[in-house]
N, C-alpha and C positions, 0 to 999 in steps of 0.2 A: 038460327045457330047463334050462340052467344060466345064471344071471345073474352077472356080475361085480359087484364092490362099487359101482362108479359107476352101473351100470344099476339096481341095487337101490335106491340113494339117489334116482335120478331117478324111479323108480316110486313111492317113498314120497312124494316131493314132489308128484307128480301127484295121488296119492290125497289128500294134505292139501288141495290146491287144490280138488279135487272136493268134499270134505267141507265146506270153508268156503263154497263157492259155492252149495251146494244145501240147506244145513240151518241153521236158526237156532242160535245157541249161547249158552252161559251167560255172564253177566257176574258175578253174585254168587250164592252159595248158602250157607245157614247156618241156625242155630237161634237164636231170641231169646226171652227171657222178659221180660215187662213187668208192672208194677203201676201201672196208671193213668198211665203215662208214654209211651204210644204215640199221641200227639195231634199230628198235623201237618196244616197247612192248605195248600191250593192245590198239591198234589202233581201234577205233570204231566211225565212223563218220556218220552224217545224209546225206551223199552224196555217190554216187558210184564212183569207181576208174577204169580207163581203162589204161593199160600200153602197150607199144610197146617196147620190149627189142631189142636193136641194137647190143650190145656187152656184153660179159661176162655172168654171171649168178648170181642169188640170189634165195632166198626162201621165201615163205609165209606160216606161220603156222596157221591153222584153228583148230577148235575143232576135226575134223576128221583126222588130221595129217599134215605133212609138204609136201608142193607142190613146185616143181622147177619152176623158171622163166628162160627161155632160149632164146638166141638170135634168131631173125626171127619169133617170136611168139607174139601174143597179149593176154592180160589177163584181165578178168573182175571180180571185187570184188563188190558185191552189197552193198548198204547203210545198216547201222546198222549191219555190219558183223565184229565181234571182231576178230582181228588177230595180229600176230607178224611178223615183217619184219626181215629177216636174210640175212646178206651179209658178206662173208668171203674173197672176192677178188674183182677184177675189175668188175664194173657193170654200164652200160649206158642204159638209157631208156627215152622214151617220156612218159609223164603222162597227164592224162585228168581226171578232177574231174567233175562229172555230177550231178547237182541238179535237183530233180524231185519232185514237190509238187502236181502232178496231181492225184486226187483220182477218176476221172471219169472212167466208165467202159471201159476196153480195152486200156487205154492210158498210165497208169503208168508203169514204169519199174519194180516196185515191183510185178506186176501181171504176170511177166514172169520169168522162170527159164533158165538162160543162161549157156552155157558151160563156164568153167573157162579158158580154153586155146583154141586158134585157130591159124592156120598158118597165117603169114603175109608176105608181100613182098614189092616191090618197090612202088606200088600204095598206099598202106597204109602209107608208109614212106613219100611219097609226100604229102599226105593229112595232116599228122601231121606237116610237115614242113610249109605248107600253113597256118594251124591253128596258129602256133607260129608266123608266119610273120604278120598276120592281128590282132593278140591279144597279142602284146608284154607287155602290162600293167598288165596282169593277170598271168604272170610267177611268181612262188614262189620265194621269196627272199632266202629261205633255205628249206631243206628237212625235218627238224624236224617237225612232225605233230603238236607239241605244238605251233609252230610259226604261223601256218595258220588255224588249226582246232579249231577256237575260234570265239566268236561272232563278234569281231572287223572285222576280215577278211571276215566273211560271210556277214555281213551287208554292208561292203564296196563293195564287189564284186557283191552282188545282186543289189546295187544301180548303180554301174558302168554298169552292164548289161542293165539296163533300159535306160542308157544314150547313148548306142551305136546307130550309124546311122542305118537306116533300111537296107541299102545295106550290111553293115558289119554283122548285126545280121542275115540276110538271109543266107549269105555265111557261117558264123560260124555254124549256126544250120544245114545247109545243109551238111557240112563236117562231123559234129558230127553224123548226122543220117546215113551217108554213113559208118562210122566206126562201129556204133551200128548195122547196117544191117548185117555186117559179123557175129555178134553174134546171131542176130535174125534168121539167116538161120538155125541154129540148136537149137533154143530155143523152149521151150514148154510153153504154157499158163498154169498158175497154175490151172485153172479150166477146161482145155481142156480134161483131162482124168478122170474127175469126173462126178458123176451123175448130170444131168441137174438141178435138184432141189438144189443140193449143190452149183453149179455154180451161180444160182440165189441168193442164200443166201450170197455167197462171194461178189457178186456185191452190194447187199443191205448193207452189213457191210462197204464196202469201201465208198459208197456214203453217209452214215449216221454216219461216224466215230465220229463226234462231238456231236451226239445226244444220248439219252438213247436208247439202242437197246434191244428190248424185244423178247425173244425166242418164246413166245406164238404167237406174231404177225407174225413173220417170218414163223413159222410152219403153221399158219392159211392161210397165203398167198400162201403157197406151197400145201395146201390141205392135210396135213398130221398131225398126232398128235405130240405134243411136244416131247414125249418120242421117237417116231419113228425118228423125225428130229435129235435129239441128237445122237442116235445110227448111223444113216446114215452119219451125218457130221463127227463123229469120225472115222468111217470106211474109209471115203474118204480122210480125211485130216490128221488123226493122232492126232487131237486135239478135245476136246469138243468145242461146240460153244462158251461157256463162256471163255475158255482158249484162243481161237483164238481172240475173241473180245478184251480181256484184253491185249493180246500181241500187237495187232495193235494199240490200244489206247496208250499204253506205247511208241511205236515207234513214234507215232504222238506227244506225249508229249516231247520226246527227241528233235524233230525238233522245237517245239514251245519254249522250254527252250533255245535252241541254237540261235534262231533268233528273239525272241521277248522279250522286256523289260517289262514283267508283273510279278506280284507276283506269287510265286509257287502255292499257294492255288487257285489263279485265273486260272492257267494252268489246275489244276485238275477240276475245275468247268467248264472250257471251253470244256473239254472232257466228261462232265456229270458224273464226280466222285465227288459226294457231300459228301461222307465220306472220308475226307482227310487221316486219318490213314490207311484206306484200300488202297487208291491210293499210299501212301508212301510205304506200304508193297509190293504191286505189282511191283512198279517201281524198288525197290531195288532187288527184286527176279529176275527180268528180265535183269537188267543191271549190277548188282553187286555194284551199287552206290545208295546213297540216291538222291532224286531230288536236294537237296542243293549242294551235292558234284558234281553232274553232271553239274549243273548251274555254279559252281565255275570254271569249265573248259572253260566257255564261258562268261567271264567277260564283261559286257556291258559298252561301252564307248560312252556317249552321244555326245562327241566332235569328234567322228570318222568321217573322211572325206569320200567322195564318191569314191575316186580313190585308189585302193590298191597299 
C-alpha cells in the first residue's frame, strides 16, 4: 500500500493524538546535586514525581511520617500528595515529573497504589541518562518548586510536549513506561480488592468527574438501594460516596486552576459545583488554601513561550 504525503501526515497526527490520549507524559527530567539545600515545605503538585537517588541521602515527610531517600533506589510520589523535602548533607538524584490527565478506566496513574520505594540499578540509570539526553530542554533551571511548579512552566512544557517529533515522543514515553513498570510490578489497583459493585462505582465517578454525580443513579445501576450503596462504599474505601466524589472533584479543580486561564467560578461550574460558597469551603478543607490562594501559585502569563 502506498500513502501520499498528506495521508502520511494525517496518519502521524492520529498517532500523536492516540499517544497523548492514552499515556501519561513527562513534564521535567534531569539530574540534580545538592548539599543540604534541598529543603522545601508544603510541596503539593498536580503531577507525580519519580526519583532515582545516585549518591547521598535525603528525606521526604508525609502525613504518616518521615521516609528516607537512599542511593540505589527509586521513589514515587503521587500527584496531589502534600510533602516536605529534607536534606542535611550531600544528595544527588535524577528526577522525573509525570503529568497524567487520563480519567478513563484502567489508564490513570491515580487509579493505582504504587510502592514508595524500589531497588534500582544500572539499567534504570541508563534509562534516566537516555531520557536526559533526548530531552535537554525540559531540565529544571533550579530545584525550588516555586520556580517550576507554576502555570507558566506547566503551560510551556505541555506545549513543548506537543511539539516533539513522533520519534522523540515515542522513545521518551517508552522509557518513562519502562521506569513506571518497575513500580507497577508491585502496584495494586485501587479497585482490585474492592467489591465489584464499588469498583464499578469508582469507574463511573472517574469517567463522569465533570458532571453532576447522583448516588441514586449509581445505586440503581448497581441494583442496590442507596443506603446499601453508601454503607458498602464506605466499608470498601473508607469514604462515603459524597466525600470521595468531592475529593476527586477538588483534585480535578486543582489541575484546572493550575493549567487553564478561566475564572475560578467557572472552574467550579465546570465541575458541576453550582453553589460557589460550597465549592470554596470544600476546596479549602481539602487543600488548606482557598481557590484564589491556590491559583495565585500558578500565575498565568499570556505571553509565555512554548519552550521551557
